[in-house]
Backbone as CSV, one residue per row, in Angstrom:
resi,resn,N_x,N_y,N_z,CA_x,CA_y,CA_z,C_x,C_y,C_z
1,UNK,51.984,-54.427,-7.640,51.946,-54.265,-6.177,51.904,-55.659,-5.565
2,UNK,52.727,-55.878,-4.545,52.677,-57.130,-3.870,51.876,-57.012,-2.566
3,UNK,51.693,-58.088,-1.904,50.823,-58.141,-0.676,51.324,-57.202,0.417
4,UNK,52.630,-57.117,0.596,53.185,-56.238,1.661,52.935,-54.792,1.309
5,UNK,53.128,-54.443,0.044,52.908,-53.037,-0.347,51.400,-52.697,-0.176
6,UNK,50.516,-53.605,-0.556,49.101,-53.365,-0.367,48.724,-53.286,1.108
7,UNK,49.273,-54.129,1.924,49.002,-54.112,3.369,49.488,-52.804,3.973
8,UNK,50.652,-52.319,3.529,51.160,-51.044,4.000,50.246,-49.910,3.602
9,UNK,49.831,-49.907,2.290,48.882,-48.916,1.831,47.589,-48.959,2.578
10,UNK,47.098,-50.128,2.844,45.854,-50.315,3.620,45.947,-49.682,4.994
11,UNK,47.088,-49.889,5.647,47.304,-49.332,6.970,47.355,-47.791,6.931
12,UNK,48.040,-47.293,5.922,48.157,-45.829,5.742,46.823,-45.212,5.453
13,UNK,46.005,-45.871,4.562,44.686,-45.360,4.276,43.791,-45.381,5.500
14,UNK,43.889,-46.426,6.269,43.088,-46.520,7.543,43.424,-45.397,8.448
15,UNK,44.714,-45.065,8.598,45.112,-43.942,9.434,44.582,-42.633,8.909
16,UNK,44.714,-42.446,7.589,44.199,-41.209,6.938,42.683,-41.062,7.185
17,UNK,41.955,-42.175,7.009,40.505,-42.127,7.210,40.177,-41.738,8.651
18,UNK,40.903,-42.320,9.593,40.647,-41.983,11.007,40.840,-40.466,11.275
19,UNK,41.893,-39.900,10.718,42.142,-38.477,10.921,41.044,-37.652,10.259
20,UNK,40.692,-38.008,9.056,39.639,-37.254,8.315,38.293,-37.315,9.041
21,UNK,37.925,-38.530,9.501,36.638,-38.687,10.186,36.642,-37.877,11.506
22,UNK,37.747,-37.896,12.216,37.845,-37.135,13.477,37.733,-35.616,13.156
23,UNK,38.341,-35.173,12.080,38.258,-33.741,11.718,36.833,-33.363,11.349
24,UNK,36.168,-34.206,10.555,34.787,-33.946,10.220,33.873,-33.885,11.479
25,UNK,34.094,-34.830,12.394,33.317,-34.885,13.632,33.524,-33.631,14.464
26,UNK,34.793,-33.220,14.531,35.108,-32.023,15.306,34.492,-30.763,14.659
27,UNK,34.505,-30.688,13.355,33.850,-29.591,12.637,32.391,-29.505,12.991
28,UNK,31.722,-30.632,13.011,30.287,-30.684,13.378,30.079,-30.167,14.782
29,UNK,30.900,-30.656,15.727,30.740,-30.236,17.124,30.961,-28.722,17.255
30,UNK,32.030,-28.224,16.628,32.312,-26.801,16.752,31.217,-25.971,16.138
31,UNK,30.724,-26.357,14.946,29.620,-25.612,14.326,28.421,-25.538,15.282
32,UNK,28.137,-26.617,15.973,27.006,-26.708,16.891,27.098,-25.683,18.052
33,UNK,28.289,-25.193,18.318,28.427,-24.229,19.395,27.828,-22.872,19.049
34,UNK,27.758,-22.576,17.760,27.022,-21.413,17.269,27.641,-20.035,17.481
35,UNK,28.931,-19.951,17.733,29.582,-18.646,17.873,30.498,-18.391,16.663
36,UNK,30.846,-17.123,16.425,31.769,-16.847,15.328,33.095,-17.619,15.462
37,UNK,33.632,-17.706,16.684,34.870,-18.432,16.866,34.673,-19.953,16.571
38,UNK,33.531,-20.455,16.941,33.238,-21.865,16.697,33.077,-22.111,15.207
39,UNK,32.496,-21.165,14.465,32.386,-21.299,12.994,33.795,-21.335,12.352
40,UNK,34.645,-20.437,12.850,36.029,-20.434,12.354,36.695,-21.803,12.622
41,UNK,36.500,-22.331,13.799,37.046,-23.621,14.163,36.508,-24.717,13.274
42,UNK,35.188,-24.682,13.065,34.549,-25.707,12.156,35.138,-25.644,10.781
43,UNK,35.337,-24.418,10.277,35.906,-24.235,8.937,37.357,-24.810,8.886
44,UNK,38.089,-24.541,9.953,39.444,-25.046,9.989,39.455,-26.573,9.955
45,UNK,38.589,-27.227,10.678,38.561,-28.672,10.729,38.017,-29.269,9.430
46,UNK,37.108,-28.569,8.769,36.695,-29.030,7.441,37.856,-28.964,6.460
47,UNK,38.626,-27.926,6.556,39.799,-27.769,5.712,40.800,-28.912,5.990
48,UNK,41.025,-29.197,7.245,41.907,-30.300,7.653,41.431,-31.615,7.099
49,UNK,40.119,-31.852,7.217,39.586,-33.111,6.703,39.815,-33.264,5.205
50,UNK,39.591,-32.180,4.453,39.832,-32.302,3.016,41.356,-32.475,2.732
51,UNK,42.185,-31.807,3.500,43.637,-31.985,3.281,44.021,-33.458,3.416
52,UNK,43.456,-34.124,4.439,43.732,-35.563,4.654,43.235,-36.402,3.458
53,UNK,42.012,-36.085,2.996,41.452,-36.820,1.877,42.322,-36.619,0.643
54,UNK,42.823,-35.411,0.444,43.665,-35.162,-0.705,44.985,-35.938,-0.588
55,UNK,45.525,-35.972,0.606,46.770,-36.719,0.806,46.549,-38.240,0.576
56,UNK,45.391,-38.733,1.048,44.998,-40.111,0.804,44.929,-40.387,-0.692
57,UNK,44.319,-39.494,-1.428,44.198,-39.692,-2.893,45.576,-39.596,-3.577
58,UNK,46.407,-38.711,-3.117,47.785,-38.630,-3.642,48.553,-39.907,-3.374
59,UNK,48.377,-40.448,-2.180,49.061,-41.705,-1.817,48.666,-42.782,-2.795
60,UNK,47.399,-42.893,-3.119,46.949,-43.928,-4.060,47.457,-43.643,-5.465
61,UNK,47.336,-42.394,-5.912,47.835,-42.077,-7.267,49.318,-42.407,-7.415
62,UNK,50.078,-42.062,-6.400,51.518,-42.382,-6.487,51.809,-43.842,-6.447
63,UNK,51.043,-44.586,-5.658,51.275,-46.043,-5.537,50.935,-46.787,-6.818
64,UNK,49.908,-46.305,-7.568,49.488,-47.053,-8.734,49.889,-46.438,-10.060
65,UNK,49.806,-45.142,-10.194,50.153,-44.511,-11.460,51.565,-43.969,-11.462
66,UNK,52.121,-43.856,-10.255,53.512,-43.434,-10.066,53.772,-42.044,-10.593
67,UNK,52.732,-41.233,-10.686,52.957,-39.828,-11.072,51.718,-38.992,-10.667
68,UNK,52.027,-37.760,-10.368,50.956,-36.793,-10.126,51.417,-35.497,-10.781
69,UNK,50.622,-35.038,-11.693,50.972,-33.803,-12.390,50.963,-32.661,-11.397
70,UNK,52.047,-31.910,-11.382,52.156,-30.816,-10.418,51.949,-29.502,-11.132
71,UNK,50.859,-29.424,-11.843,50.519,-28.212,-12.541,49.260,-27.592,-11.932
72,UNK,48.980,-26.354,-12.306,47.797,-25.710,-11.844,46.547,-26.572,-12.163
73,UNK,45.667,-26.736,-11.189,44.463,-27.502,-11.419,44.574,-28.976,-10.998
74,UNK,45.704,-29.378,-10.494,45.831,-30.792,-10.126,44.976,-31.179,-8.952
75,UNK,44.583,-30.234,-8.120,43.744,-30.532,-6.996,42.369,-31.079,-7.466
76,UNK,41.740,-30.374,-8.415,40.456,-30.872,-8.897,40.618,-32.061,-9.814
77,UNK,41.719,-32.107,-10.532,42.001,-33.262,-11.408,42.157,-34.529,-10.597
78,UNK,42.725,-34.418,-9.392,42.950,-35.606,-8.583,41.657,-36.294,-8.183
79,UNK,40.632,-35.502,-7.899,39.321,-36.085,-7.566,38.783,-36.853,-8.778
80,UNK,38.850,-36.236,-9.935,38.367,-36.898,-11.155,39.179,-38.162,-11.429
81,UNK,40.463,-38.065,-11.291,41.348,-39.178,-11.580,41.067,-40.373,-10.635
82,UNK,40.811,-40.115,-9.346,40.549,-41.205,-8.404,39.120,-41.708,-8.529
83,UNK,38.330,-41.148,-9.381,36.971,-41.629,-9.680,36.991,-42.576,-10.857
84,UNK,38.146,-42.724,-11.487,38.234,-43.559,-12.694,38.745,-44.956,-12.328
85,UNK,38.203,-45.954,-13.021,38.773,-47.271,-13.000,39.854,-47.307,-14.058
86,UNK,41.027,-47.809,-13.672,42.085,-47.960,-14.636,42.314,-49.482,-14.803
87,UNK,41.745,-50.050,-15.838,41.788,-51.513,-16.011,43.235,-52.004,-15.948
88,UNK,43.402,-53.065,-15.160,44.721,-53.660,-14.974,45.618,-52.931,-14.028
89,UNK,45.145,-51.796,-13.504,45.953,-50.987,-12.564,45.270,-50.863,-11.215
90,UNK,44.096,-50.296,-11.228,43.397,-50.098,-9.908,41.917,-49.770,-10.163
91,UNK,41.090,-50.051,-9.151,39.682,-49.662,-9.239,39.537,-48.188,-8.861
92,UNK,38.358,-47.598,-9.029,38.172,-46.248,-8.547,38.089,-46.202,-7.046
93,UNK,38.514,-45.063,-6.471,38.290,-44.875,-5.031,36.993,-44.159,-4.764
94,UNK,36.780,-43.077,-5.535,35.565,-42.257,-5.289,34.495,-42.614,-6.274
95,UNK,33.244,-42.818,-5.824,32.148,-43.090,-6.756,31.722,-41.736,-7.380
96,UNK,31.101,-41.831,-8.497,30.683,-40.655,-9.275,29.830,-39.712,-8.401
97,UNK,28.954,-40.207,-7.569,28.088,-39.367,-6.795,28.774,-38.589,-5.672
98,UNK,30.026,-38.910,-5.381,30.742,-38.150,-4.349,31.708,-37.120,-4.984
99,UNK,31.797,-37.122,-6.284,32.738,-36.163,-6.935,32.350,-34.721,-6.641
100,UNK,31.068,-34.415,-6.709,30.654,-33.034,-6.474,30.828,-32.613,-5.009
101,UNK,30.409,-33.430,-4.026,30.680,-33.025,-2.659,32.182,-32.854,-2.391
102,UNK,32.991,-33.701,-2.988,34.453,-33.551,-2.813,34.961,-32.269,-3.472
103,UNK,34.456,-31.959,-4.636,34.830,-30.691,-5.273,34.387,-29.504,-4.468
104,UNK,33.210,-29.594,-3.899,32.752,-28.464,-3.065,33.593,-28.294,-1.821
105,UNK,33.990,-29.407,-1.203,34.926,-29.344,-0.066,36.278,-28.748,-0.458
106,UNK,36.741,-29.196,-1.627,38.021,-28.657,-2.142,37.964,-27.145,-2.391
107,UNK,36.836,-26.708,-3.010,36.668,-25.287,-3.264,36.569,-24.510,-1.947
108,UNK,35.869,-25.035,-0.989,35.806,-24.363,0.315,37.151,-24.249,0.958
109,UNK,37.912,-25.329,0.935,39.261,-25.317,1.541,40.101,-24.253,0.831
110,UNK,39.998,-24.155,-0.483,40.781,-23.146,-1.233,40.435,-21.734,-0.742
111,UNK,39.129,-21.440,-0.663,38.730,-20.102,-0.217,39.152,-19.862,1.216
112,UNK,38.933,-20.858,2.074,39.289,-20.692,3.499,40.772,-20.455,3.705
113,UNK,41.606,-21.174,2.983,43.038,-21.028,3.136,43.586,-19.788,2.511
114,UNK,43.019,-19.335,1.393,43.588,-18.233,0.640,42.919,-16.887,0.826
115,UNK,41.793,-16.853,1.482,41.054,-15.577,1.646,41.827,-14.683,2.580
116,UNK,41.997,-13.463,2.172,42.666,-12.459,2.991,41.787,-12.012,4.148
117,UNK,40.526,-11.806,3.834,39.588,-11.328,4.825,38.305,-12.113,4.618
118,UNK,37.952,-12.977,5.541,36.825,-13.857,5.363,35.947,-13.880,6.606
119,UNK,34.697,-13.584,6.418,33.674,-13.742,7.450,32.811,-14.879,7.030
120,UNK,32.743,-15.912,7.877,31.995,-17.087,7.498,30.521,-16.900,7.686
121,UNK,29.777,-17.251,6.678,28.314,-17.221,6.735,27.877,-18.606,7.275
122,UNK,27.224,-18.621,8.445,26.799,-19.894,9.027,25.959,-20.776,8.102
123,UNK,25.119,-20.148,7.291,24.288,-20.939,6.360,25.152,-21.616,5.285
124,UNK,26.145,-20.874,4.740,27.022,-21.466,3.755,27.890,-22.532,4.388
125,UNK,28.328,-22.296,5.625,29.133,-23.299,6.329,28.272,-24.547,6.552
126,UNK,27.044,-24.393,6.904,26.174,-25.559,7.087,26.052,-26.381,5.809
127,UNK,26.073,-25.754,4.643,26.026,-26.468,3.369,27.317,-27.296,3.199
128,UNK,28.460,-26.630,3.500,29.743,-27.331,3.403,29.770,-28.524,4.365
129,UNK,29.243,-28.334,5.541,29.172,-29.437,6.496,28.309,-30.598,5.966
130,UNK,27.246,-30.265,5.226,26.405,-31.289,4.630,27.242,-32.119,3.622
131,UNK,28.077,-31.415,2.821,28.930,-32.146,1.897,29.957,-32.996,2.665
132,UNK,30.467,-32.424,3.758,31.411,-33.160,4.575,30.764,-34.428,5.168
133,UNK,29.549,-34.321,5.603,28.813,-35.472,6.140,28.719,-36.578,5.113
134,UNK,28.378,-36.181,3.865,28.211,-37.198,2.811,29.525,-37.941,2.575
135,UNK,30.637,-37.234,2.649,31.941,-37.868,2.466,32.315,-38.655,3.666
136,UNK,32.159,-38.093,4.832,32.531,-38.714,6.110,31.842,-40.046,6.296
137,UNK,30.552,-40.125,5.957,29.798,-41.363,6.164,30.309,-42.500,5.314
138,UNK,30.855,-42.189,4.162,31.239,-43.225,3.205,32.733,-43.502,3.103
139,UNK,33.541,-42.602,3.625,35.009,-42.677,3.421,35.592,-43.986,3.980
140,UNK,35.218,-44.391,5.217,35.827,-45.637,5.742,35.486,-46.860,4.820
141,UNK,34.277,-46.969,4.382,33.879,-48.080,3.512,34.585,-47.993,2.147
142,UNK,34.656,-46.773,1.626,35.333,-46.617,0.299,36.796,-47.053,0.357
143,UNK,37.485,-46.680,1.394,38.902,-47.076,1.520,39.046,-48.583,1.680
144,UNK,38.231,-49.162,2.532,38.265,-50.609,2.742,37.908,-51.386,1.441
145,UNK,36.871,-50.888,0.768,36.427,-51.532,-0.469,37.502,-51.418,-1.538
146,UNK,38.208,-50.276,-1.595,39.255,-50.085,-2.548,40.364,-51.111,-2.326
147,UNK,40.817,-51.268,-1.122,41.889,-52.220,-0.803,41.443,-53.621,-1.147
148,UNK,40.197,-53.991,-0.775,39.712,-55.335,-1.064,39.618,-55.568,-2.579
149,UNK,39.199,-54.556,-3.339,39.113,-54.706,-4.774,40.488,-54.893,-5.411
150,UNK,41.459,-54.134,-4.921,42.837,-54.268,-5.434,43.336,-55.684,-5.109
151,UNK,43.121,-56.126,-3.910,43.556,-57.498,-3.532,42.911,-58.533,-4.438
152,UNK,41.592,-58.423,-4.682,40.905,-59.390,-5.557,41.469,-59.321,-6.976
153,UNK,41.559,-58.096,-7.518,42.025,-57.944,-8.884,43.449,-58.421,-9.100
154,UNK,44.278,-58.317,-8.093,45.681,-58.682,-8.209,45.985,-60.075,-7.595
155,UNK,44.927,-60.735,-7.103,45.102,-62.071,-6.542,45.978,-62.096,-5.296
156,UNK,45.827,-61.076,-4.452,46.649,-60.989,-3.252,45.825,-61.365,-2.014
157,UNK,46.471,-62.085,-1.078,45.848,-62.403,0.160,46.333,-61.419,1.224
158,UNK,45.373,-60.804,1.890,45.727,-59.868,2.966,45.244,-60.421,4.283
159,UNK,46.046,-60.244,5.349,45.569,-60.627,6.692,44.387,-59.817,7.078
160,UNK,43.531,-60.386,7.862,42.333,-59.693,8.300,42.580,-59.005,9.585
């Protein structure tokens, strides 16, 4: 990866992070309204936030490993894969302690998107929001740290 490719990736990741953070924030606000329609809206925005995180992870996997297995189970595998350091290729994006909250958000998104008939339990939704908060608080720093670590490891200078 050269400096221009990394700068482009950094800009794309920053945009992805902004969209994810905004979706998490909107999910929190909607949940706070306390109505069934607001719970549905909160669930939708949590799903959106995870979709963006997944796309961010795919962007990184494609940029560094140049492949993403398109088999059943790749969604959960992607989280594990981006938690790994690949010496000489890239640092991890996700720390070990965020793997479970990310998996829980992924599982929620799967149920929310694929359920034929779903009534949201506000208490369960509150738990998913807790996982979302854990990810939301750290995502901007994780993306910035990832780019900085790649630049250091590859000896690249990036504009500030």
